[in-house]
N, C-alpha and C positions, 0 to 999 in steps of 0.2 A: 476532565476527571482529575488529572494530576500533571504537574509540570516540574521541571528542574531547570537549571540554567541553560541547557541546550537540548531539552527533550520535552515533548508534550504527549500525554497519553489520554485517550478518550475511551469511555465505556460505550458499547453499542447496546442500546436498550429497546425493547418493544414499546411502542407508543401506548398501546392499550393498557398494559399491566406494569410497565416500568421494569420488567424483568431484564436483568443483565444477560445478554446472549453472546457477548464478545468484547474484544478490545482492539484498538488500533492506535496509531500514533506516528510521530515523526521524531527521529533521533539525530543528534549531532548537527542541528541547524545553526549553531553559534559560530561556525567557521566563516572566514573571510571569502570563501568560495561560493557562498549562497546556495549551498546544497544540503540535503538531508537524506536519510534513509527512512523507509516506511515499512510497516508491517500490519498485518491484520490476522485476527483469529476469531472465527465464528464457531459457536458450538455445533457439534455434528448434527443435532436435530434441526438446526435452522439454516443449514447450508443449502444452496441451490434455490433460494427463495428471493434473491435480490437484496438481502440485507448487506452483504459484503460490498456489492456494487455501490449501493447508496452511501454506505459509510466511507468507502474509499473516495467517492466523488467529493464528499465533504472534507475529508482530510487533505486531499489534493488542493481543493479550493482554498482551504485555510493556509496551506503551505505557500502557495503562489501569491495569494492576495494579502494575507495578514503578516506573513513572515518574509515576504519579498524574495522567496527562493527563485533560483534560476533552474534548478535541477532537483528531481526527486529520484532516488535509486532504491532498488530492493534486490534481494536474492531469494531464490525459490528452488526447492528440490525438484529434480527432473521427474520424479514419480507423482508430483502433486499437480495432476492435469487440470483439476478444477481451478486452482489458484492461477495457473499459467493462463488459462482461458480468461479468467477475470482480469488479470493484468493487461493482457493484450487487448481486450475489449475496452479497457480504460485508456488505451493509447500507449502503454509502455512498449519500448522496443528492446528486443533481445540484443544484448551487447557482448556477451561472452559466456564461456563455459569453463568452470573449474572441474576437470575430469575426476570422477570418483572421489569427490571431496567430502562426501557424507556417508556415514555407515548407519544402516538400519536393519535390524534383525539379521545381522551377520552378512549383509550384502552391501556393496558400495554403489553409490549413486552420484551422478553429476549434480553440480549446483549451478544454476543459471543466474546470470546477472542481467537485470533489466534497468532501464532508465527512461525518464520522461522529462523533456525540457519544457519550460514555460511557454515558449513560442509554439510548440506542438500542441500543447493543451489549449492555448488561446485559439488555435486554428481548428480544433477538432471537437471541442466539447459542446457545441451547439447552444441550446437554450440555457443550459446550466451556467454558462459564462456571461449571460446578458445582463446580470444585475450590476 
C-alpha cells in the first residue's frame, strides 16, 4: 500500500469486494539490528473473523522473508484481550510490561511488549512457511 525508507504499510481488503477493512505494516526495519515493529488495525465490524490473523501471517512472512528481519516486536494495551490472543496465537512472546503507561477514559492501563524471532517463526508456522 505505502512504503517509506524504513516502513511499509499494507491495506487489508476483502477479496470479494475490495473493501478496505484495516491496515497493517512494519516500521523501523532499516536498522542494522534486523528488527522492526508491527501493528494491525481491523475495523470493528470485521474483528474475530480471521482477517487479522491472515494479514499478520502475511506481514510476518514479508518481514522475515523479504526484509531479512531477525526480530519483529509490538506493543499492546493490557485491555486489548483480542489483540493479545491474536499475537500469542501467531507465536509472539510476552517480553515485558510498562506499568500504567496508557491512559484511556481517565483510567491507566499497562502496555505489554511482545516479540517474535525468525527462528521461532520458522519452527512454529507450519505449512505457511513451506513455500
